[in-house]
C-alpha positions as CSV (number, residue, x, y, z in Angstrom):
1,M,-12.6,13.3,14.4
2,S,-9.8,13.3,16.7
3,V,-9.1,12.5,20.3
4,A,-7.7,15.1,22.7
5,A,-4.0,15.8,22.2
6,P,-1.3,18.1,23.5
7,K,-1.4,21.6,22.0
8,V,1.3,21.9,19.4
9,I,2.8,25.1,18.4
10,W,5.0,25.7,15.3
11,R,7.4,28.5,15.4
12,W,10.3,29.8,13.2
13,V,13.5,29.9,15.2
14,E,16.5,31.3,13.3
15,D,15.1,30.2,9.9
16,E,14.3,26.7,11.3
17,L,10.8,25.5,11.8
18,K,10.5,23.9,15.3
19,S,7.7,22.4,17.2
20,F,6.7,23.0,20.8
21,V,4.3,21.4,23.3
22,Q,2.3,24.0,25.3
23,H,1.2,22.7,28.7
24,P,-1.9,23.8,30.6
25,D,0.1,26.1,32.8
26,G,1.3,28.0,29.7
27,T,4.9,26.7,29.7
28,E,6.3,25.4,26.4
29,E,8.7,22.4,25.8
30,S,10.7,22.0,22.5
31,V,10.3,18.5,21.1
32,G,12.4,16.5,18.7
33,W,9.5,15.6,16.4
34,M,5.8,16.5,16.2
35,P,3.3,16.0,13.5
36,Q,2.9,19.0,11.2
37,P,-0.6,20.6,11.0
38,G,-2.9,18.9,8.5
39,S,-2.7,15.3,7.3
40,Q,0.1,14.3,9.6
41,Q,-1.5,15.5,12.8
42,L,-4.9,14.0,11.7
43,F,-3.3,10.6,11.0
44,L,-1.7,10.4,14.5
45,T,-4.8,11.3,16.3
46,C,-7.3,9.3,14.2
47,P,-9.5,7.1,16.3
48,V,-10.6,4.9,13.4
49,F,-9.2,1.3,13.7
50,E,-8.2,1.0,10.0
51,T,-6.7,4.2,8.6
52,L,-4.9,4.8,5.3
53,Y,-2.5,7.8,4.9
54,E,-2.4,8.3,1.1
55,G,-1.6,11.2,-1.2
56,T,1.2,12.9,-3.2
57,R,4.9,12.4,-2.7
58,G,6.5,14.3,0.2
59,P,3.9,15.0,2.9
60,G,5.8,12.9,5.4
61,K,3.8,9.6,5.3
62,T,6.6,7.2,6.4
63,D,7.7,9.4,9.3
64,A,4.0,9.7,10.4
65,L,3.6,5.8,10.2
66,I,6.6,5.3,12.4
67,M,5.5,7.9,14.8
68,D,2.0,6.7,15.1
69,F,3.5,3.6,16.9
70,A,6.2,5.6,18.8
71,Q,3.7,8.2,20.3
72,H,2.5,5.4,22.7
73,C,5.9,4.4,23.9
74,G,7.9,5.5,27.0
75,P,6.7,6.6,30.4
76,R,3.1,6.7,31.3
77,K,1.2,9.7,29.7
78,Q,-2.4,10.6,30.4
79,M,-4.4,12.8,28.1
80,P,-6.7,15.7,29.2
81,D,-9.7,13.4,28.5
82,G,-8.5,11.0,31.2
83,R,-7.3,8.2,28.9
84,Q,-3.9,6.7,29.2
85,W,-1.8,7.4,26.1
86,A,1.6,5.7,26.8
87,G,3.2,3.7,29.5
88,F,2.0,0.2,28.5
89,G,5.4,-1.4,28.4
90,E,5.6,-4.9,26.8
91,A,1.9,-4.9,26.1
92,W,2.5,-2.4,23.3
93,R,3.9,-4.4,20.4
94,G,4.0,-3.3,16.8
95,I,5.0,-4.8,13.4
96,L,5.6,-2.7,10.3
97,F,5.5,-4.5,6.8
98,R,7.0,-3.9,3.4
99,Q,6.3,-6.5,0.7
100,T,10.1,-7.6,0.6
101,F,12.9,-7.1,3.0
102,P,15.1,-4.9,0.7
103,Q,12.1,-2.6,0.5
104,L,12.5,-2.0,4.2
105,A,15.8,-0.1,3.8
106,D,14.2,3.3,3.7
107,V,12.0,2.6,6.7
108,I,15.1,1.3,8.7
109,V,17.0,4.5,7.8
110,K,14.2,6.6,9.1
111,T,13.7,4.8,12.3
112,R,17.5,5.1,12.9
113,K,17.1,8.8,12.3
114,W,14.3,9.5,14.8
115,L,14.0,6.8,17.4
116,P,17.4,7.0,19.1
117,K,16.9,10.8,19.1
118,L,13.6,10.7,20.7
119,F,14.3,7.6,23.0
120,P,18.0,7.6,24.0
121,N,17.9,4.3,25.7
122,I,16.3,2.4,22.8
123,K,18.2,-0.5,21.1
124,Y,17.9,-2.0,17.7
125,N,18.2,-5.9,17.4
126,E,19.8,-6.3,13.9
127,G,19.1,-10.1,13.8
128,K,15.4,-9.7,14.6
129,S,15.0,-6.3,12.8
130,T,13.3,-5.1,16.0
131,W,13.5,-1.8,18.0
132,V,13.3,-2.5,21.8
133,W,12.4,0.3,24.2
134,A,14.0,0.5,27.6
135,T,10.4,0.6,28.9
136,G,9.6,-2.7,27.1
137,E,7.8,-1.7,23.9
138,T,8.9,-3.4,20.7
139,L,8.5,-2.5,16.9
140,R,9.4,-5.2,14.5
141,L,10.3,-4.3,10.9
142,S,9.3,-7.2,8.6
143,Y,8.0,-8.3,5.2
144,I,5.1,-10.3,4.0
145,Q,4.7,-11.0,0.2
146,R,2.3,-14.0,-0.3
147,E,-0.6,-15.4,1.4
148,S,1.5,-18.4,2.6
149,D,3.7,-15.9,4.5
150,Y,0.9,-15.2,6.9
151,W,1.5,-18.4,8.7
152,N,4.8,-16.9,9.9
153,Y,2.8,-14.6,12.0
154,H,-0.4,-16.7,12.7
155,G,-1.2,-16.5,16.4
156,H,1.0,-13.5,17.1
157,E,-0.4,-10.5,18.9
158,Y,0.4,-7.0,17.6
159,P,-2.0,-4.3,18.7
160,W,-0.3,-2.0,16.1
161,I,0.2,-3.2,12.6
162,G,1.4,-0.9,9.7
163,F,1.8,-1.5,6.0
164,E,4.1,0.9,4.1
165,E,3.3,1.5,0.4
166,L,0.1,-0.6,0.4
167,T,-0.4,-0.6,-3.4
168,T,2.8,-2.8,-3.7
169,W,0.6,-5.8,-2.7
170,P,-1.3,-7.0,-5.7
171,E,-4.4,-8.0,-3.8
172,P,-5.8,-7.5,-0.3
173,T,-5.6,-11.1,0.9
174,V,-2.4,-10.8,3.0
175,Y,-3.5,-7.3,4.3
176,L,-6.8,-8.6,5.5
177,K,-5.4,-11.9,7.0
178,M,-3.0,-9.9,9.2
179,M,-5.9,-8.0,10.6
180,S,-6.6,-11.2,12.7
181,C,-3.3,-10.6,14.5
182,C,-4.2,-7.0,15.4
183,R,-5.0,-7.9,19.0
184,S,-3.8,-8.0,22.7
185,S,-4.7,-10.3,25.5
186,D,-2.9,-8.0,28.0
187,P,-5.5,-6.3,30.3
188,K,-3.1,-3.4,30.7
189,L,-3.8,-2.2,27.1
190,P,-7.1,-0.4,26.7
191,S,-9.5,-1.9,24.1
192,W,-9.6,1.3,22.0
193,L,-5.8,1.1,21.4
194,R,-5.8,-1.3,18.5
195,K,-4.4,0.2,15.2
196,F,-4.3,-1.0,11.7
197,R,-2.4,1.5,9.6
198,G,-1.2,2.0,6.0
199,T,0.4,4.5,3.8
200,T,0.7,4.7,0.0
201,N,0.9,6.9,-3.1
202,P,-1.5,6.2,-6.0
203,S,-0.3,3.8,-8.7
204,G,1.3,0.3,-8.2
205,I,0.0,-3.1,-8.9
206,G,-2.5,-2.9,-6.0
207,H,-3.9,0.5,-7.1
208,N,-7.4,-0.9,-7.9
209,W,-8.1,-2.8,-4.7
210,V,-6.8,0.1,-2.4
211,K,-8.8,2.6,-4.4
212,S,-11.9,0.4,-4.0
213,R,-11.5,-0.4,-0.4
214,F,-11.0,3.1,0.8
215,R,-13.3,4.7,-1.8
216,L,-10.7,7.0,-3.2
217,P,-10.1,9.7,-4.0
218,V,-10.9,11.7,-0.8
219,P,-13.4,14.4,-1.8
220,P,-12.0,17.4,-3.4
221,E,-10.7,20.2,-0.9
222,K,-10.9,17.6,1.9
223,I,-8.2,16.0,4.0
224,V,-10.2,13.3,5.6
225,G,-12.6,10.9,3.7
226,P,-15.8,9.6,5.1
227,I,-15.8,6.8,7.6
228,I,-16.7,3.6,5.8
229,K,-18.9,1.3,7.7
230,D,-19.8,-2.3,7.0
231,T,-23.7,-2.0,6.7
232,R,-24.4,-5.4,5.1
233,E,-27.9,-6.6,5.9
234,G,-28.3,-9.9,7.6
235,V,-24.8,-9.8,9.1
236,P,-24.6,-9.5,12.8
237,K,-22.8,-6.4,14.0
238,I,-20.2,-8.4,15.8
239,D,-19.3,-10.2,12.4
240,R,-19.0,-6.9,10.4
241,Q,-15.6,-5.4,9.3
242,P,-14.3,-2.6,11.5
243,D,-14.7,1.0,10.3
244,R,-12.0,2.3,8.0
245,I,-11.0,5.8,6.7
246,A,-8.6,7.5,4.4
247,I,-6.5,10.7,5.1
248,H,-5.1,12.6,2.1
249,G,-1.7,14.2,2.3
250,H,-0.1,16.7,0.1
251,L,3.4,18.0,-0.4
252,A,2.4,21.5,0.3
253,E,1.6,20.7,4.0
254,N,5.3,19.6,4.6
255,K,6.8,23.1,5.4
256,I,10.0,21.4,6.8
257,L,10.7,19.6,3.6
258,Q,10.0,22.8,1.5
259,L,12.3,24.8,3.7
260,N,15.2,22.3,3.8
261,D,14.9,21.1,0.1
262,P,13.2,23.8,-1.9
263,G,14.0,22.0,-5.2
264,Y,12.3,18.8,-4.3
265,R,9.0,19.5,-6.1
266,S,10.7,20.6,-9.4
267,R,12.8,17.3,-9.3
268,I,9.6,15.4,-9.0
269,I,8.2,17.1,-12.0
270,A,11.4,16.5,-14.0
271,A,11.5,12.8,-13.1
272,A,7.9,12.1,-14.1
273,R,7.8,10.0,-17.4
274,N,4.3,11.1,-18.5
275,K,1.3,13.1,-17.5
276,A,-0.1,10.2,-15.6
277,E,2.9,9.7,-13.4
278,L,3.1,13.5,-12.8
279,A,-0.6,13.5,-11.7
280,A,0.1,10.7,-9.2
281,W,3.1,12.2,-7.7
282,I,2.1,15.9,-7.6
283,D,-1.7,15.7,-7.3
284,G,-2.1,12.3,-5.6
285,S,-4.5,11.4,-8.4
286,W,-6.3,8.0,-8.2
287,D,-7.7,8.2,-11.7
288,I,-4.6,6.9,-13.3
289,V,-1.7,4.4,-12.7
290,A,1.6,5.8,-13.4
291,G,3.4,3.4,-15.8
292,G,0.1,1.8,-16.7
293,M,-0.7,0.0,-20.1
294,F,-3.3,2.5,-21.1
295,D,-3.2,5.4,-18.8
296,D,-1.3,7.6,-21.3
297,I,-3.9,7.2,-24.0
298,W,-7.2,6.9,-22.0
299,E,-9.5,9.8,-22.5
300,G,-12.8,9.2,-20.7
301,N,-14.4,12.1,-22.6
302,Y,-14.0,10.1,-25.9
303,H,-13.9,6.4,-24.8
304,V,-16.9,6.4,-22.4
305,L,-20.4,6.8,-24.0
306,P,-23.9,6.9,-22.6
307,D,-25.8,3.7,-22.7
308,F,-27.6,3.3,-26.1
309,D,-29.8,0.9,-28.1
310,V,-27.7,-1.1,-30.6
311,P,-28.7,-0.6,-34.2
312,R,-30.4,-3.6,-35.8
313,S,-27.7,-3.9,-38.5
314,W,-24.8,-4.2,-36.0
315,R,-23.3,-7.4,-34.9
316,I,-23.6,-8.4,-31.1
317,D,-21.4,-11.0,-29.6
318,R,-19.6,-11.7,-26.3
319,S,-16.1,-12.6,-25.0
320,F,-15.2,-14.5,-21.9
321,D,-12.4,-15.1,-19.4
322,W,-13.0,-18.0,-17.0
323,G,-12.4,-17.9,-13.3
324,S,-13.5,-19.7,-10.3
325,S,-11.3,-18.8,-7.3
326,K,-10.5,-15.7,-9.3
327,P,-13.2,-13.6,-11.0
328,F,-14.6,-14.5,-14.4
329,S,-15.5,-11.8,-16.9
330,V,-18.1,-11.7,-19.7
331,G,-18.2,-8.8,-22.0
332,W,-20.9,-8.0,-24.7
333,W,-19.9,-6.2,-27.7
334,A,-21.6,-4.4,-30.5
335,E,-19.5,-3.9,-33.7
336,S,-20.5,-1.1,-36.0
337,D,-21.1,-1.7,-39.7
338,G,-20.3,2.0,-40.3
339,T,-23.9,3.3,-39.9
340,D,-24.5,6.2,-37.6
341,L,-25.3,5.7,-33.9
342,T,-28.3,7.4,-32.4
343,M,-27.7,8.5,-28.8
344,P,-30.4,8.6,-26.1
345,N,-30.7,12.5,-26.6
346,G,-31.4,11.9,-30.3
347,K,-27.8,13.0,-31.4
348,Q,-26.4,11.2,-34.3
349,V,-22.8,10.0,-33.9
350,A,-20.8,8.9,-37.0
351,T,-19.0,5.5,-36.6
352,V,-16.3,3.7,-38.4
353,R,-16.9,0.2,-39.7
354,G,-15.3,-2.1,-37.1
355,D,-15.8,0.3,-34.1
356,L,-16.1,-1.9,-31.0
357,F,-18.5,-0.8,-28.2
358,R,-18.7,-2.7,-24.9
359,I,-22.4,-2.5,-24.2
360,H,-22.8,-4.8,-21.2
361,E,-20.7,-6.9,-18.7
362,W,-20.8,-9.4,-16.0
363,Y,-17.9,-9.6,-13.6
364,G,-18.0,-12.6,-11.3
365,W,-16.3,-11.4,-8.1
366,T,-17.2,-11.2,-4.4
367,G,-16.8,-7.4,-4.2
368,E,-13.1,-7.9,-3.3
369,P,-10.6,-7.6,-6.2
370,N,-9.3,-10.8,-7.4
371,Q,-11.8,-13.0,-5.4
372,G,-14.1,-15.1,-7.6
373,L,-17.6,-16.4,-6.9
374,R,-16.6,-20.1,-7.5
375,M,-19.6,-20.7,-9.6
376,L,-20.2,-23.8,-11.7
377,A,-19.8,-23.5,-15.3
378,T,-23.5,-24.4,-15.9
379,D,-24.6,-21.6,-13.5
380,V,-22.5,-19.1,-15.4
381,A,-24.0,-20.2,-18.6
382,K,-27.5,-19.8,-17.1
383,G,-26.6,-16.3,-15.8
384,I,-25.4,-15.2,-19.2
385,I,-28.8,-16.3,-20.8
386,E,-30.8,-14.7,-18.1
387,R,-29.0,-11.4,-18.6
388,E,-29.4,-11.5,-22.4
389,L,-33.1,-12.1,-22.0
390,K,-33.4,-9.3,-19.6
391,W,-31.5,-6.9,-21.9
392,R,-33.5,-8.2,-24.9
393,I,-30.5,-9.1,-27.0
394,Y,-30.7,-12.9,-26.6
395,E,-31.8,-13.6,-30.2
396,R,-29.0,-11.3,-31.5
397,V,-26.0,-12.5,-29.5
398,Q,-23.3,-14.5,-31.6
399,P,-20.7,-16.7,-30.1
400,G,-17.5,-14.8,-29.3
401,P,-14.0,-15.6,-28.2
402,A,-13.1,-17.3,-24.9
403,D,-9.8,-18.5,-23.4
404,S,-9.2,-21.9,-25.1
405,A,-8.4,-23.3,-21.6
406,I,-12.0,-23.8,-21.0
407,N,-11.9,-26.6,-23.6
408,T,-9.4,-28.6,-21.4
409,V,-11.0,-32.0,-20.9
410,E,-10.8,-33.4,-17.3
411,N,-12.6,-36.6,-16.4
412,G,-14.3,-36.5,-19.7
413,R,-15.7,-33.0,-19.3
414,S,-14.7,-29.4,-19.9
415,I,-15.9,-26.0,-18.9
416,A,-16.9,-25.4,-22.5
417,T,-19.1,-28.5,-22.8
418,D,-20.7,-27.8,-19.5
419,M,-21.5,-24.3,-20.5
420,A,-23.0,-25.6,-23.9
421,R,-25.5,-27.9,-22.2
422,A,-29.1,-26.9,-22.5
423,V,-30.4,-25.0,-19.5
424,R,-33.9,-24.3,-18.2
425,V,-34.5,-20.5,-17.9
426,H,-37.8,-18.9,-17.2
427,G,-39.6,-22.2,-17.5
428,L,-38.2,-22.9,-21.0
429,T,-35.3,-25.2,-22.0
430,R,-32.8,-23.2,-23.9
431,P,-29.6,-23.9,-25.8
432,G,-26.5,-23.5,-23.8
433,V,-23.7,-20.9,-24.3
434,R,-21.0,-21.6,-27.0
435,W,-17.7,-19.8,-27.7
436,T,-15.1,-19.5,-30.3
437,R,-11.5,-20.0,-29.6
438,A,-9.4,-16.9,-28.6
439,D,-6.2,-16.3,-30.4
440,K,-3.5,-17.4,-28.1
441,R,-0.6,-18.0,-30.5
442,P,2.9,-17.1,-29.4
443,G,3.2,-13.3,-29.2
444,S,-0.5,-12.8,-29.4
445,R,-0.7,-11.4,-25.8
446,K,1.7,-8.5,-26.3
447,T,0.2,-7.9,-29.8
448,G,-3.2,-7.8,-28.3
449,W,-2.2,-5.0,-25.9
450,E,-0.8,-3.0,-28.8
451,Q,-4.0,-3.6,-30.7
452,M,-6.0,-2.3,-27.7
453,R,-3.8,0.8,-27.5
454,K,-4.2,1.5,-31.2
455,M,-8.0,1.2,-30.9
456,F,-8.2,3.5,-27.9
457,A,-5.9,6.0,-29.8
458,D,-8.2,5.7,-33.0
459,A,-11.3,6.4,-31.0
460,I,-10.0,10.0,-30.4
461,P,-10.5,12.2,-33.6
462,E,-7.8,14.6,-34.8
463,K,-8.9,18.1,-34.8
464,G,-10.9,19.0,-37.9
465,R,-10.6,15.6,-39.3
466,P,-13.0,12.5,-39.2
467,R,-11.8,9.2,-37.6
468,E,-10.5,6.7,-40.2
469,F,-9.8,3.6,-38.2
470,P,-11.9,1.5,-35.8
471,G,-11.9,2.6,-32.2
472,L,-12.6,1.0,-28.8
473,F,-15.4,2.4,-26.6
474,V,-17.3,1.5,-23.5
475,C,-20.8,2.3,-22.2
476,E,-21.3,4.1,-18.9
477,R,-23.0,1.0,-17.3
478,C,-19.8,-1.1,-17.7
479,D,-18.4,0.0,-14.3
480,H,-15.8,-2.8,-13.9
481,F,-14.2,-2.0,-17.4
482,R,-13.9,1.6,-16.3
483,R,-12.6,0.7,-12.9
484,T,-9.8,-1.6,-14.1
485,I,-8.8,-1.0,-17.7
486,P,-7.6,2.7,-17.4
487,V,-5.3,1.8,-14.5
488,L,-4.0,-1.6,-15.7
489,P,-0.3,-1.7,-14.8
490,R,2.6,-2.8,-16.9
491,D,5.0,-5.4,-15.7
492,L,7.7,-2.8,-15.1
493,E,10.0,-5.3,-13.2
494,G,9.6,-8.0,-15.9
495,D,8.5,-7.1,-19.4
496,P,7.2,-3.6,-19.7
497,D,5.4,-4.6,-23.0
498,D,3.1,-6.9,-21.0
499,V,0.5,-6.4,-18.3
500,D,1.5,-7.4,-14.7
501,T,-0.2,-10.8,-14.4
502,D,-0.5,-10.4,-10.6
503,S,-2.9,-7.5,-11.2
504,E,-6.7,-7.6,-11.7
505,D,-6.4,-8.3,-15.4
506,H,-9.4,-10.6,-16.0
507,I,-11.4,-8.1,-17.9
508,A,-8.4,-6.9,-19.8
509,D,-7.7,-10.5,-21.0
510,E,-11.4,-10.9,-22.2
511,V,-11.3,-7.5,-24.0
512,R,-8.0,-8.6,-25.6
513,Y,-9.6,-11.8,-26.9
514,R,-12.3,-9.7,-28.5
515,V,-9.9,-7.2,-30.1
516,R,-8.1,-10.1,-31.7
517,Y,-11.3,-12.0,-32.7
518,A,-11.9,-13.5,-36.1
519,G,-14.1,-10.6,-37.0
520,R,-10.9,-8.5,-37.0
521,G,-9.2,-10.7,-39.4
522,V,-7.8,-13.3,-37.0
523,S,-8.6,-17.0,-37.4
524,S,-10.4,-18.3,-34.3
525,G,-10.9,-21.9,-35.0
526,P,-14.1,-23.8,-34.4
527,V,-17.0,-23.0,-32.1
528,M,-16.2,-24.5,-28.7
529,G,-18.6,-26.4,-26.5
530,T,-20.4,-28.6,-28.9
531,V,-22.0,-31.5,-27.1
């Protein structure tokens, strides 16, 4: 897992935990900063190109990110395995990002704390927010928020690139674009010394894509997750993405913080607003989003059901949120008439009239969050019909709500009319796909989120009492609903009663349309897509 590194010894000296480097001749040297055993040390010695240091609050992730660059600065150093570890001068350049410049304040404070202490001749250029070593190395502290900001760095060479608090970016576009700048044309720098690094806690607007990209959480009782390799068939090895890995840090590893600030953990517990936030801060849980729209009421044991056959007396329909460059989402719904549901194991489950069950879904994405398939509307309609035939529900599916924007006419055509055109599927010409109009009256958006919250809450029975009001449920096969809905973030910096619209909210919008559908007492207007 790790390359050879100096032997580090930690020792208590007059109630202070200090680090020493032990040389091959047995002599020891006290050092100003060394990684603590566990996740910090593994992060600094990790040979995998793209490495994420994630976990609870307090294991020292920011310090480790700064030191990951700094360890390769200064006079020439050679490791026991023969490779040069430092002494590359101007060839060793790094850039450390936050999303906005004000967010860099904490990073700047920490670099001021450590770098002058470890490198006495280092200088900080305030105008360029750049540390310059006497031996030539440079570390720039900068910000990048939008995809267009990438062009401020296009063509630059940074063999070391770091992202602090990675989940503050709503999608991976900027992060992945900067990977093209992680390079060096200087022959003095060995080819293995290219590093793309990130740190984060769970939660935040980018929670979903970070969780997906690094296959989080790291397995229980582990610090290092598996190496993730690009194994796509038909893609030449040279065109595949580099390997990536996640390292999990925990507050319990940071002995120095616990010694110097023994009340830190208790203050975190006191500051947490709910169970979800506490789980993110103390346990590093990736199963929630602190401050999410539904994380405080989501109970997978109640809301997620095994896949089942829909009773013949129940209504089946679908809802739709259009997307081209962004993902589209189709959800198929079964609405109970109050009859019992028979589960695959034969167990009878009582339902409430109006219970909504998400039985199937189709999420039109590339595999990267917030990246759509750019499919034509007619092809989406054909795909819907093909799936309904495969699932043997084609004859039962009724038109359901879709975003009324699909009815916007441009050049004499609309997405709705294109989807309603007859298509040829399995050798037969079949009617196209039609929709009803989703409720998008003023205030319907926030009201819809509250209705979803109520239905999630009503899905959970009170002890010793049967449920009285319709609940919202999802079948196990609906992976994308289960991936995105429980961790959907609120717009905490704008309107906390609304969802953050920069998040991966396409499925959530489509679910909201269905919850507010005419079948639930809301007028939907005419069927869309008549040709």
